[in-house]
C-alpha positions in Angstrom: 86.7 130.5 -134.0 83.4 131.8 -135.4 82.2 128.2 -135.9 82.7 127.6 -132.2 80.4 130.5 -131.5 77.6 129.7 -134.0 74.1 130.2 -132.7 73.4 126.5 -133.0 76.4 125.5 -130.9 75.8 128.3 -128.4 72.3 127.0 -128.0 73.6 123.4 -127.4 76.3 124.7 -125.0 73.7 126.7 -123.0 71.7 123.5 -122.5 74.8 121.6 -121.3 75.7 124.4 -119.0 72.2 124.5 -117.4 71.0 127.9 -118.7 68.9 129.2 -121.5 70.3 132.0 -123.6 66.7 133.2 -124.2 65.9 133.5 -120.5 69.2 135.1 -119.8 68.4 137.8 -122.3 64.9 138.1 -120.9 66.3 138.7 -117.4 68.8 141.2 -118.6 66.2 143.0 -120.7 63.9 143.1 -117.6 66.6 145.2 -115.9 66.7 147.4 -119.0 62.9 147.7 -118.7 63.2 149.0 -115.2 66.0 151.4 -116.0 64.2 152.7 -119.1 61.0 153.2 -117.1 62.7 155.3 -114.4 64.7 157.3 -116.9 61.9 158.3 -119.2 58.9 158.5 -116.7 60.5 161.6 -115.3 59.9 163.2 -118.7 56.3 161.9 -118.9 55.5 163.3 -115.5 57.5 166.5 -115.6 54.5 168.7 -115.3 53.1 166.7 -112.3 56.5 166.6 -110.6 57.0 170.4 -111.1 53.7 171.1 -109.5 54.3 168.6 -106.7 57.6 170.1 -105.6 56.7 173.7 -106.4 59.0 174.5 -109.4 58.6 175.5 -113.0 58.7 172.9 -115.8 62.1 174.1 -117.2 63.5 174.0 -113.7 62.1 170.5 -113.2 64.1 169.5 -116.2 67.2 169.7 -114.1 66.3 166.5 -112.3 66.5 164.8 -115.6 70.0 166.2 -116.1 70.9 165.1 -112.6 70.0 161.5 -113.4 72.0 161.7 -116.6 75.0 163.1 -114.7 74.8 160.2 -112.3 75.0 157.8 -115.3 78.0 159.7 -116.7 79.9 159.6 -113.4 78.9 156.1 -112.4 79.6 154.2 -115.6 83.4 154.7 -115.9 84.0 154.5 -112.1 82.1 151.2 -111.7 83.6 149.7 -114.9 87.1 150.4 -113.8 86.9 149.6 -110.1 84.9 146.4 -110.7 87.0 145.0 -113.6 87.7 141.8 -111.6 84.2 141.4 -110.1 82.3 138.4 -111.4 79.7 139.6 -113.9 76.7 137.9 -112.2 77.5 139.4 -108.8 78.1 142.8 -110.3 74.8 142.8 -112.2 72.9 141.8 -109.0 74.7 144.6 -107.0 73.9 147.2 -109.6 70.2 146.3 -109.7 70.0 146.4 -105.9 71.5 149.9 -106.0 69.0 150.9 -108.7 66.1 149.6 -106.6 67.1 151.5 -103.5 67.8 154.7 -105.5 64.3 154.7 -107.0 62.7 154.1 -103.7 64.6 157.2 -102.4 63.2 159.2 -105.3 59.7 158.2 -104.5 60.1 159.4 -100.9 62.1 162.6 -101.7 60.5 165.4 -99.5 61.5 168.4 -101.7 63.1 169.4 -105.0 66.7 169.4 -103.8 66.3 165.9 -102.3 64.7 164.8 -105.6 67.6 166.0 -107.7 70.1 164.3 -105.3 68.1 161.0 -105.4 67.9 161.1 -109.2 71.7 161.5 -109.4 72.1 158.5 -107.1 69.6 156.4 -109.0 71.5 157.1 -112.2 74.9 155.8 -110.9 74.4 152.1 -111.8 72.6 152.7 -115.1 75.6 152.7 -117.5 77.5 150.0 -115.9 74.5 147.7 -115.9 73.8 148.1 -119.6 77.5 147.8 -120.4 78.0 144.6 -118.5 74.6 143.2 -119.7 75.5 143.9 -123.3 78.9 142.2 -123.0 77.3 139.2 -121.3 74.7 138.9 -124.1 77.3 139.3 -126.9 79.6 136.7 -125.3 76.9 134.1 -125.0 75.4 134.8 -128.4 78.6 134.6 -130.4 80.1 137.0 -133.0 77.7 136.3 -135.8 74.7 137.6 -133.8 76.2 139.8 -131.2 74.7 143.1 -132.4 71.2 141.5 -132.4 71.9 140.1 -128.9 72.8 143.6 -127.7 69.7 144.9 -129.4 67.6 142.3 -127.6 69.0 143.4 -124.2 68.3 147.0 -125.2 64.8 146.0 -126.1 64.0 146.1 -122.4 64.7 149.8 -122.4 62.7 150.5 -125.6 59.7 148.3 -124.5 59.8 150.4 -121.3 58.9 153.4 -123.5 55.9 151.5 -124.9 54.6 149.9 -121.8 56.5 150.9 -118.7 56.6 154.7 -119.2 53.0 155.1 -120.3 51.8 152.9 -117.4 54.0 154.6 -114.9 52.9 158.0 -116.3 49.3 156.8 -115.9 50.0 155.8 -112.3 51.6 159.1 -111.6 48.7 161.0 -113.0 46.1 159.1 -111.0 48.0 158.1 -107.8 50.6 160.8 -107.6 53.9 161.2 -109.4 55.8 159.2 -106.7 53.9 156.0 -107.6 55.7 156.0 -111.0 59.1 155.6 -109.3 57.8 153.0 -106.9 56.8 151.0 -109.9 60.4 151.3 -111.3 61.8 150.1 -107.9 59.5 147.1 -108.0 60.8 146.1 -111.5 64.3 146.4 -110.1 63.5 143.9 -107.3 62.0 141.5 -109.8 65.1 141.8 -111.9 67.3 140.8 -109.0 65.3 137.6 -108.7 65.4 136.9 -112.5 69.1 137.4 -112.8 69.7 135.2 -109.7 67.8 132.3 -111.3 68.8 132.5 -115.0 72.3 133.9 -115.4 75.2 131.4 -115.3 78.5 132.1 -113.7 80.8 133.7 -116.3 84.5 133.5 -116.0 86.4 136.8 -115.8 88.8 137.4 -118.7 92.3 136.5 -117.7 93.6 140.0 -118.8 90.8 141.9 -117.0 92.2 144.4 -114.5 91.9 148.0 -113.5 95.1 148.8 -115.5 93.7 147.2 -118.6 90.5 149.2 -118.4 92.4 152.4 -117.7 94.5 151.9 -120.8 91.3 152.2 -122.9 91.2 155.9 -121.9 94.0 156.4 -124.5 92.0 154.9 -127.3 91.2 157.6 -129.8 88.6 155.7 -131.8 86.7 154.8 -128.6 86.4 158.5 -127.7 85.3 159.4 -131.2 82.6 156.7 -131.2 81.4 157.9 -127.8 81.3 161.4 -129.3 78.9 160.3 -131.9 76.6 159.1 -129.1 77.1 162.1 -126.9 76.1 164.5 -129.6 73.9 162.5 -132.0 71.6 161.2 -129.3 71.0 164.7 -127.9 68.1 165.5 -130.2 66.2 162.4 -129.0 66.1 163.9 -125.5 65.7 167.5 -126.4 62.3 166.5 -127.8 61.3 163.6 -125.5 61.9 165.7 -122.4 59.2 168.2 -123.5 56.7 165.9 -125.3 54.1 166.4 -122.6 54.0 170.3 -122.8 54.6 170.3 -126.5 51.4 168.3 -127.1 49.3 170.1 -124.5 50.4 173.6 -125.3 51.2 173.5 -129.0 49.3 170.6 -130.5 46.4 171.5 -128.1 45.5 168.0 -127.0 44.3 166.9 -123.5 47.0 165.7 -121.1 45.3 162.4 -120.9 46.5 161.6 -124.4 50.2 162.0 -123.4 50.6 158.4 -122.4 49.3 157.4 -125.9 51.9 159.6 -127.5 54.7 158.2 -125.3 53.6 154.7 -126.3 53.8 155.6 -130.0 57.3 157.1 -129.4 58.2 153.9 -127.6 57.0 151.7 -130.5 59.3 153.7 -132.7 62.2 153.1 -130.4 61.5 149.3 -130.2 61.3 149.2 -134.0 64.4 151.3 -134.5 66.5 149.2 -131.9 65.7 146.0 -133.7 66.4 147.4 -137.2 69.6 149.0 -136.0 71.0 145.7 -134.6 70.0 143.9 -137.8 71.7 146.5 -140.0 74.9 146.5 -137.8 75.3 142.8 -138.2 75.3 143.2 -142.0 77.7 146.1 -142.4 78.6 148.6 -139.8 79.6 151.6 -141.9 76.5 151.5 -144.1 74.3 151.0 -141.0 75.8 154.0 -139.2 75.5 156.4 -142.2 71.9 155.2 -143.0 70.8 155.7 -139.4 72.3 159.1 -138.9 70.9 160.5 -142.2 67.5 159.1 -141.3 67.7 160.9 -137.9 68.4 164.2 -139.6 65.5 163.7 -142.0 63.1 162.7 -139.2 63.9 165.7 -137.0 63.7 168.1 -140.0 60.2 167.2 -141.1 58.8 166.8 -137.5 58.1 170.5 -136.8 55.8 170.6 -139.8 53.8 167.7 -138.5 53.1 168.9 -134.9 49.9 171.0 -135.4 47.7 167.9 -135.9 47.7 165.2 -133.2 47.7 162.3 -135.7 50.5 163.6 -137.8 52.4 164.5 -134.6 52.2 160.8 -133.6 53.8 159.9 -136.9 56.6 162.4 -136.3 57.2 161.1 -132.8 57.4 157.5 -134.1 59.9 158.5 -136.7 62.1 160.5 -134.3 62.0 157.6 -131.7 62.8 155.0 -134.4 65.7 156.7 -136.1 67.2 157.8 -132.8 67.1 154.5 -131.1 68.5 152.6 -134.1 71.8 154.2 -133.4 72.1 152.5 -130.0 73.0 148.8 -130.8 75.1 149.9 -133.8 77.3 152.2 -131.6 77.5 149.6 -128.8 78.7 147.0 -131.3 81.2 149.4 -132.9 82.7 150.0 -129.5 83.3 146.3 -129.1 85.3 146.5 -132.3 87.5 149.5 -131.3 87.8 149.1 -127.5 90.6 146.5 -127.6 90.9 145.0 -124.1 88.9 147.7 -122.3 85.6 146.2 -123.2 83.8 146.8 -119.9 84.8 150.5 -119.8 83.8 151.1 -123.4 80.5 149.3 -123.1 79.7 151.3 -119.9 80.9 154.6 -121.3 78.5 154.2 -124.2 75.7 154.8 -121.7 77.6 157.7 -120.2 77.7 159.2 -123.7 74.0 158.4 -124.1 73.2 160.3 -120.9 75.5 163.2 -121.7 73.2 163.4 -124.7 70.3 163.2 -122.3 71.6 166.0 -120.1 72.5 168.3 -122.9 69.3 167.6 -124.8 67.2 168.4 -121.8 69.3 171.5 -121.0 69.3 172.9 -124.5 65.6 172.2 -124.8 65.0 174.1 -121.5 67.2 177.0 -122.8 65.4 177.5 -126.1 62.0 177.3 -124.4 63.0 179.7 -121.6 64.4 182.1 -124.2 60.9 182.3 -125.8 61.5 180.4 -129.0 58.4 178.2 -128.5 57.6 174.6 -128.0 58.9 173.5 -131.4 62.4 174.8 -130.7 63.6 171.6 -129.0 63.0 169.8 -132.3 65.2 172.2 -134.2 67.8 171.6 -131.5 67.5 167.9 -132.4 68.2 168.7 -136.1 71.4 170.5 -135.1 72.6 167.8 -132.7 71.9 165.1 -135.3 74.1 167.0 -137.8 76.7 167.2 -135.1 76.6 163.4 -134.7 77.1 163.0 -138.5 80.2 165.2 -138.4 81.6 163.1 -135.5 80.8 159.9 -137.5 82.6 161.2 -140.6 85.7 162.1 -138.6 85.7 158.7 -136.8 85.3 156.6 -140.0 87.8 158.7 -141.9 90.5 158.0 -139.2 89.6 154.4 -138.8 92.4 152.2 -140.2 90.4 149.0 -140.1 87.6 148.1 -142.4 84.2 148.1 -140.7 82.3 146.0 -143.3 82.9 142.4 -144.1 84.1 142.1 -147.7 
């Protein structure tokens, strides 16, 4: 079976079928670029948004939690209810929903409307990434599926290098609403790209609402999701407050915040690619290596934040080690999910955004409690250790070997 899915034969098959795997991944990654831009630009513009709608920075953090909650709710509901919907049509519908949701955010008249619009904009997020990852893995074949998933996720990480800094710059110069209009424009472009590049993909014969619901009984699926829900939290406890951390603690001008966000994004791009490469060569070793690296990066970061240049190194390391976990966990879910592949793949992004919500919330709590701007980094240390504990439990209970012997 693996020979039938080798990269060379998949490439030949793609030519015969009238599509290019490369351009399919580019189109899917473009959607990830738009989603990553809208998710993270809210953090880069949190001070401008807070001022624009008349709330404090910690309160403005609730809009980030609202978006994450939308992802958490939308991913399983869409995955289950749309189990028999053709993949191409589903991806197009999700991106249309995304585009409209971000336009609503751009025109939100007050903070309450902003929070509601962010919740709505988050609903298609998890399902889009889940379906896109499955499409990429299917077309790439088993030998390179983790790298294919990483390449789709590359859209999200490139957003942190280019999309978020650019949208942040737009927001600082043209008003914060322009950042979300930029994300909406990327969504419209993605609709066109998917329409042109993606082939029709047959629905699995066993795909059904009942099959997806059966995945809810899968213990290993929930344990793997738990690693993401806890372990990723540190990434967002820090990223949410990068702007005020740099301006109030490191004492740099706010105009350097886009530079710092770009450096963080470069770390995420590097980490995502390395994480996919490691996962294709041995899942167990990859997961342990990544999580221990996360703990180390967050532990040394507080001692590097007084100087802008050392702070940039710390931000790069936290972004890289955090994002490396993404493709590895997405691929492990494919191994443990059984027939509930769409549900598992989508729930990975629900877990990712539970981490987003709790990271932003815990970061807001420790800052509001007076522990200082470094406190969210120490929250990241604790959450990374929590992810390690969940990983150890999951692998201990796993009856099937994760590494190829």
